[in-house]
C-alpha positions in Angstrom: 3.6 -60.8 -17.0 6.7 -59.2 -15.5 7.6 -57.7 -18.9 4.1 -56.3 -19.3 4.3 -54.8 -15.7 7.7 -53.3 -16.4 6.5 -51.8 -19.7 3.4 -50.3 -18.0 5.6 -48.9 -15.2 8.1 -47.4 -17.7 5.3 -45.7 -19.7 3.7 -44.4 -16.5 7.0 -42.9 -15.3 7.6 -41.4 -18.8 4.1 -39.9 -18.8 4.6 -38.5 -15.3 7.9 -36.9 -16.3 6.3 -35.3 -19.4 3.5 -33.8 -17.3 5.9 -32.5 -14.7 8.1 -31.0 -17.4 5.2 -29.1 -19.0 3.8 -27.8 -15.7 7.1 -26.5 -14.3 8.4 -24.8 -17.4 9.8 -21.3 -17.0 8.5 -18.5 -19.2 10.4 -18.0 -22.4 10.1 -15.8 -25.5 7.8 -17.0 -28.3 9.3 -19.7 -30.4 11.0 -18.4 -33.5 11.4 -14.8 -32.2 15.1 -14.2 -31.8 15.7 -10.5 -32.6 13.9 -7.5 -34.0 15.3 -5.1 -36.7 13.7 -1.7 -37.1 14.4 -0.1 -40.5 13.5 3.4 -41.7 14.4 5.2 -38.5 16.1 8.5 -39.2 19.5 9.1 -37.7 19.6 12.4 -35.8 23.0 14.0 -35.1 22.5 16.2 -32.1 24.8 18.0 -29.7 24.4 20.3 -26.7 25.0 24.0 -27.3 25.2 26.6 -24.6 25.4 26.0 -20.9 23.5 23.2 -19.1 21.2 24.1 -16.3 19.1 21.9 -14.1 16.2 23.4 -12.1 13.2 22.0 -10.4 10.0 23.6 -11.7 7.7 21.4 -9.6 6.0 23.7 -7.1 3.6 22.8 -4.4 -0.1 23.5 -4.8 -0.5 24.4 -1.1 -0.3 27.7 0.7 1.4 28.2 4.1 -1.0 28.5 7.0 -3.9 26.7 5.3 -5.4 23.3 6.3 -5.4 20.5 3.7 -6.5 16.9 3.4 -3.8 14.7 1.7 -5.0 11.4 0.2 -2.1 8.9 -0.3 -1.9 5.9 -2.7 -2.9 3.4 0.0 -6.1 5.4 0.6 -5.0 6.9 3.9 -6.3 10.4 4.4 -4.3 12.9 6.6 -5.3 16.4 7.5 -2.4 18.8 8.1 -1.8 22.6 8.5 1.0 23.6 6.1 3.7 25.5 8.0 6.3 25.8 5.3 6.9 25.1 1.6 9.9 24.5 -0.6 10.0 25.0 -4.4 10.5 21.3 -5.1 7.1 19.9 -3.9 8.0 19.3 -0.3 5.9 21.0 2.4 6.4 21.2 6.2 3.3 20.4 8.2 1.9 21.0 11.7 4.8 23.3 12.7 7.1 20.3 13.2 10.1 18.9 11.5 7.8 16.7 9.4 7.9 17.1 5.6 5.5 15.7 3.1 6.1 15.2 -0.6 3.1 16.6 -2.4 4.0 14.8 -5.6 3.3 11.4 -3.9 -0.3 12.4 -2.9 -3.2 11.3 -5.1 -5.1 14.4 -4.1 -4.8 17.5 -2.0 -7.9 19.3 -0.9 -8.1 22.5 1.1 -10.3 22.3 4.2 -12.6 25.2 4.9 
């Protein structure tokens, strides 16, 4: 009787450990995938010629003095009067020292 109880207890503990090990496993790559080799890619020998220049070509779609509704990624809508612009997408609003990045807005609509 004691041997049978010990055997059942041992099997129960073993089963519980197997279930726990399977449910708390961390993500891992698919079995058998260790590396990837890409063949047939041409080798390009390139070098920079001439002078390097970096310039921002992102301009703002707004005009100074006009009123716009800005819609942000979180859905918030703000209405502002643009009082200044820069050539990198930032605009000054409401005649204050507050600047908005027009590149972050989901939409900008002129109020009439």
